N, C-alpha and C positions, 0 to 999 in steps of 0.2 A: 255315664250312668244308665242301668239298664233297667226295666220292669219286666215282670213275667207273672202268670197265676199259676200257682202252685195249687195241684190237686194231689192229695196224699191220703192214705188211710193208715191207722194205728194201731197197734194193739200192745199193751203193757204185758210182758212176760215173766213169769217166774225164772229162778236161777235154772232148774230143771229143763223148762221149754226152752229155754236160751240155750241150753247145752244140748238138746234134742235138735235143735234147728241147725247149729253149727255141725252136728253130726251127718244129719241128712244132707246137708250141701256141701259136706266133706271142708268146711272151712277151718283153715290153720291159723295160730294166733298171729302169724306175720301177715296175713291179708287184713288184719283189722290195723286202721290207720287213727292216730288220733287227730281230734279236732276240738278246739275251744271256743266257747261263746260266750263274750263278755255282754253281760246285760245292762241296760239303762233304762230309768224312768224318772218321774219327778217324785219326791217324799210322798206325794198325796196318789201316787200310782195314776197318774193321767192318762198314760198310753192304755195301761190295764183295762181300767173304766170305757174305754173306747174299744174294746177288743184288741187294741194293737201292739207291736212290741217291738223293740230296737235292740239289735245287738252289733256287736263287732265279733266276726268269725276270722280265726287264725286258723288256716288248714293249708300245709304244705308250704309254709313261708309265705303265705300270701294272706292280706288283711282286708276283708270287706266289711263295709258298714250296711247292714238290710233293717228295712224298716218294712214290717209285716202289718198289713191292714186287710180287715174282713173285705171280701168281693162277693158278687151274686152265687159264683160258684167258686168253691177253693179260697185261695188267700192272694191278694194283691202285694208281690215283693219289690220294693225298689232297691237297687243294689248300688252301692258307690265304693270304687275300691279306692283305700287308702294307703298310705306308706307305713310302715313299721313304726317309725318314728310319730307320725301324727296319732297312729293307734295308741304307742306307748303314753304320748301326751294327754289323752282322752281318758285313759284308764286312770291315769294320775290326778286329773285335774277334775275330770266329770264334764269339761267343756267341750262341745262338739264341734268337730272342724265345719266350717261354713260349706254349703253345697246344696244339691238338690233334696239332699234328707232333711236338713235343718228348714229348707222351704216347705216342704210337705208339714213339716211339725208347726210351722206358722200357719199353714192352710188348716190343721186341725185344731187350732186356737191355743196352741202349746207354746210357751217361750222357752227357746233353747237354753236360756240360763237357768231355769229351773231343773234343767236335767242333772241327775247324778249316777255316777257307776254301782252300780247294785251287786256285782259279785260274778262269778265264774262257773261255768258248767261244763265240765271236760268230758268227752266221748271217745270211746274207742269204737270204730265203726267200720264195718265191711258191707260191700257193695255188690249185689248180684243182678246181672241183666235177666228178668224172668217174664215172660209172656206179655210182650209189649210194654213193660215197665220195669222200673228198678225197685227191686227188694233191698231193703237196709235193716241191717241188724246192729243195734246198739247196746252198748253198755255204758251207762253214765254214772257221774259222781258230781255231787254238788251240795252243799251246806249239810255236810254229814250225810247226806242220802247216797245211796247205791240204786239204782235200777236198771231193768233190761226191757228192750223195746222192739218190735217188729214194724216197719212201716213201709208202705209200698207206694212209691211215686208214680203218677199215669197222667196221661192227657186226654182220656176218655172216661169220666166219671162212673157211669154206669157200668161200663165193661171192667174196669178196674176194681170196683167193688165185688162184683160177682167174682172175680180170679181170687181176690182175697181172702172172700169168705170161704171159698173152695177148699183154697190152700190150708186155711186155720181146722177147718172141717177134717182134712187129711192128715194133719198133724195132730188132732184131737185136742185142738188147744180153743178153750171156750172164747168167745167175742166180750170183749171188756170195754167199757166206755173208757175211752183213754184222752186225759187232757193233752195238748203239746207240751215239749219240755219248758218252754217259757212260763205257760200257766203253772206248771209243776213247780218251777222254781221260783217263781212270784208267791203261790202260796205257801210254801216253805219258808221264805223270806218273811213273809207277812207275819206267820205263826211264830217266828223268832223275835220279830220287833214288837209283837204283842205280849210276849213273855214277861212277866215282872223281872226287873232286873236283879241279879242275885247280889246281896248284900256284900 
C-alpha cells in the first residue's frame, strides 16, 4: 500500500480547445494511452456523500485500487495493487478484496459488503512535463457521455495554480469550474438511476 497527497488543477475543454492543445503541444494520436477507471460505491452513494471515491484503474496491464479522500490540501490517495484476477472478481461480484482499503472503509463507517460496482470510465490520455508539474490531456467516455479535460498535477499548490491559469490565458481558454471525473461519473449515474424506467 502507498499513500500520497494529490494536488491538481483541472479545466473542462470543448472539442475545439482539445484540438488546439494537441496542436500547440504537437501531440500525435499515438502519444495517447488508454486507461480504464472502474468505480465502486454503495447504492446510497456513501463514499460520494463523504467527498470520497473508490476506483480500480487499469493502466498498461497493471491494476491499482485507489481510495480518494478529502485532505487539508488536495486529496489523500490510498493505493493498493491488485492482480488482474482479483480486479476481474471485484468487477463481477462487487465484493472488494480485503486489505488496507477495506480497513480505511471500515474506519469511514462503510461496510465493504454494501459496496457495488458502478461502471467504467475510459480515458485516452497524454502526459507532458511542464514547468515543474505534469500536464495531462484527457478524452473520456462514460455512460454515453464524452468529455475533454486539461489537468495539471503539481507539488506546490500556489505555484501550480499560477502556472495553470497563465497557460489557460495564453491558450485563450476560459477557466471553468470543473468537477473531477468520479463526481461527473456519479452525477451522470445518479441522473440515470433517477430517470423513470421505460416501460
